[in-house]
N, C-alpha and C positions, 0 to 999 in steps of 0.2 A: 621535186614534188614530194611531201611528207604522204605518209600513209596512217591509216587509222592506227597501228600500235605507237606510232608518238603523237598522238594525244590523249588526253585523259579526260575522265566526264566527272563532274562532280555537282551534287547538288546545293547548290548554293541558294537556291528559293523555294524550298519544299512546300512552304505553305502557298508558293505563287504557281505551282504545278510546272517546274521547269527545271531542265539538266543544263548546266553550261559544259561546253566543250573547249577546253584550253591546250595551251601548247605548254608542255612542262620545262622548255628550256628558258623561254623567258616570259610566259605566263599570262600572255593576253588572252583574252576570251576569244575564241573563234567564233562561237555561235551560241546564242541560247535556244533552247530548242523545249516546245511547250511538251509536257507530256502529262499521264494521270495524276490523279489526286492522291498526294502525300507520297512521292517519290520515295522509295526506301532503300535499294541498292542496285551497282551497274555493273554489267558483264560484258566484254569486248570479245568479238571474234574476227581476230586480225586475219584470218584468213579471206573471211566475206565482208569486209569493213563495216559489220554491224554493231551497233550496241545495242544492248536489251536492259531496259530500265523496270525493276519491279516497282509497281504502284500500290502501296498497302490499302488503298481506297478509301471508304468512308471512315469516319472516327466512330467510335463507340462499343471497341471491343473486340479482339481478335477472334474472328469466325463466326461473329454476329451481325457486324454493320455491313457485310460483302461489298462490292466494288472494287474487288482488286484484279488490277490488270497489269499487261506485260508492254509496253512501248518499245516499238523497234525503230530504231534511227539508222539511216543508212548515210555513210560518211563518202560522200561523191568523190573525196580524192582531191578537189580545189577548193575546199574549207567550206562547201555546200553542206550543212547536214539537213536531213529530210527526214519526217516520220514516214517511214514506210509501211507500217502498221500497228494497231492496239488489238491486242489478243485477250479478251475479256476470258477472266477463271471461271465466271458463272455461280450461282448462289450465295452463299452467304461468305465466299471466299475471300482471305485477304490475302495479300502477296509479302512475303517478307523479302528472305535471302534468293539470290541468284547466282548459278554459274552456269559453264557451259563446256562442251567438249568440240573443239574446233576440227578433230580428226572426224568424228560423224556426224557433226553439224548438230548435235543436241542441246536444248539449253534445259534446265531443271530450276525448277521454281519452287521454293519451300513456301508453305501455306498454310493457314489454318482454316477450318468450315467446321460447319455443323453435320455430323452425319448420324445416320439411324443404328443408335447402340443397342444392346441387350435392354438396357432398362431405359430406351426412350432416347431423345435427340441428347446428343452430346458432342461435345468441341473436340477436333483432332486434327493434328498435323498432317500434313497430306505433300507429297511433292507431284507436279504437275509437269510434262514432259513436253516439249515442244519441237515441232521439226523445225530446224534452222532454216530449210529449203524454202517451204513453204509459208511458215511462220503460221503454222497452226498446230492447235493441241493434237498430240499422239494418243497421251492416256493420263488418269490422275491415279498414283499409287498411295494408298494409305497403308503404311510400314507398320504401322504399332496401335490400332486403335483398344480403346482410345488414350493417346498420348495426347498430351494438354497443347502442346506449340512446338513445330519443328522451326525454329527463327531463322536457321542459317542452311548453307548447304556446302558440299566442297566435293568436286569431281578429282578422280584419282586417275590421272591419266596413266 
């Protein structure tokens, strides 16, 4: 029986709001899973058999349009992939890159959002931290206000 580490995920229908799970050996599509608006990136935790898809959200400019979210996909190990949760980033946030630490079961989502700056409202990059056990937001970190965008993120294990 295959595990999630033997499957790959790809956005083959970004405008159609879906992600395909496929076997890298012979490339058949195992499942097409519905996700949020404009899927952007995917990270997989091979220990929990969950895939996390960052969904940019509404079109209209990073940090202005909102609708950013993360879709959590659970691989039941029998090639049945189900949406376990949708985590909304809130406000004007648009989700971009995503990565995770399987040892701590934390998911990190790079995003852009409007924040209150010293000269009024500005767009800044941010990192939203998600608890991979409960699939809920722990905190949002604004590391460098106002940095324009934080397009991607990587975790150093």
